[in-house]
N, C-alpha and C positions, 0 to 999 in steps of 0.2 A: 720634306723638311730640309731647309738650308742648313748645311753643316758648317760653313765658314763664309766670311766675306771681308772685304776691305771697306773703309769709309773715309771720306775726306775730312781733314782737320787742318785748316790753315795751310801752312807750307809743308806740313807733315801728313802722314797717312795712318789711319787706325786699322787695326786688325781685330777680328772677332771670331771666336769659335763657339759652337753649340754642341751639346751632348746630353744624353740621358744620364750619364755619370760625369762626375768632375774630371776623371781621367780622359774620358772621350772628348770633352770640351777642350782640354789641354792638347790632345792629339790633333783635333780639328783646327785649332788656331795655327798649328804648324803649316797647314795647307794654305791658309791665308798669307802667311809669311812667305811661303815658297812662290806663290804667284807674283809676289813683288820682286823677289830675288832673281827670277829667270824670265826670259822672254817666251821661250817655247816649252810648253809643258803638255805632254800627252799622258794622262793618268794611266792609260792602259799599258803603256810601255815601261812603266817603272819596275825595277827589279827588287828594290828594298833589300839589297844584299849586304849592306853595311849595318852593323849593330854596334851601339855604343852604350855602355852602362851609365846610368845617371842617378845621382842621389843629391837632393837639395833640401834644405830645411829653412824655414822662415817663421817669424811670429805671426804674419798676416798673409792671407791668401793672395791679395793683390801684389804683395811683395814677392811671394813665391812665383807668381806669373811673370813678373818683370825679370827676375833672376833667371827663370827658365828660358825665356826668349833670348836673353843676352848670352846665356850659355850656348844655346843652339847657334846663334849668330857667330860666336867665337869659334865654334867648331867648323862652321861653314867657311869662314875666312882663313883659319889656320890649317885645318885638315882637308879642306876642299870636299867636304861631305855635305850634301843637301838632304836634310831630314824632313820626312813627310808624316811620320807617325810616332806616337809615344805609346808604349805598352807597359803598364805598371799600375801603381796605385798611389793615391794621395790620402794620407791619414793624419788625424790630429792625435798628438801624443805629448803629454806633459806641457801643454800650453803652446806647442809648436806644430806647424804643419810640415809633414815630411812627404816629399815626392820621391818615389823609388821605382826604378824599372829600367827600360832600355829605349833608346831612340832607334828608329829604323829609317834608313835612307839609302842613297847611293852616291858614288863618287860624282862630283860635279865636273862635267866636261862642257866647255863653252861651245864645242861643235854640236852637241846634242841639245843643250838648254838655252844657248844664247846668253845675252847679258840683259839683266833687268835693272831695277833701281838699286842703288847702293844704300842699303839700310845700315845706319850707323849704330843704332841701338834702341832698345825698348825704353820707354819713359813711364813715369807714374802719371802722366797726363791721361785722364779718363780711364786709368787702370781700375778695373772692376771685376770681381768674381761674385756672381750671384745666382740664385736659383729662383726661377719664375715658372709657376705652373708645371712642376716636375721636369723642367728643362734647365740645365746649367748653361750660363752665358759667361764667357771670359773675354775680356778685351783690354787693349791698351793702345796707345799711340806710339808709333816708331818714328824715330828721327831719320829723315832721308836727306 
């Protein structure tokens, strides 16, 4: 099963994550984002030694996804941490969706990862969170 992928969209690029759970799909979309941000990525050499608590709430799942990706991008550019996984849960409570858990990644070093594409932010273009045949699919287009 493919866990993540990118797709073309005009001058921008789409990212997509798949998972048996909604949390797993959100985690896997981070991998699609990572392959855009860096040039050299060896999955076996990742330490995932940086942990960052995250809690986000939103009225809609697609909005939660866009806010999630933009938070991860902000941390990448401001804190120089490249996140690859989300461990936590996404629940609906009182008409809102709440994502709570932690991001796992490592310090970005250009010597190790190289330079990829400058991703400016996630957009609502083609933003979608859906379940098809027991598989969650999350996607959005990122501005590059």
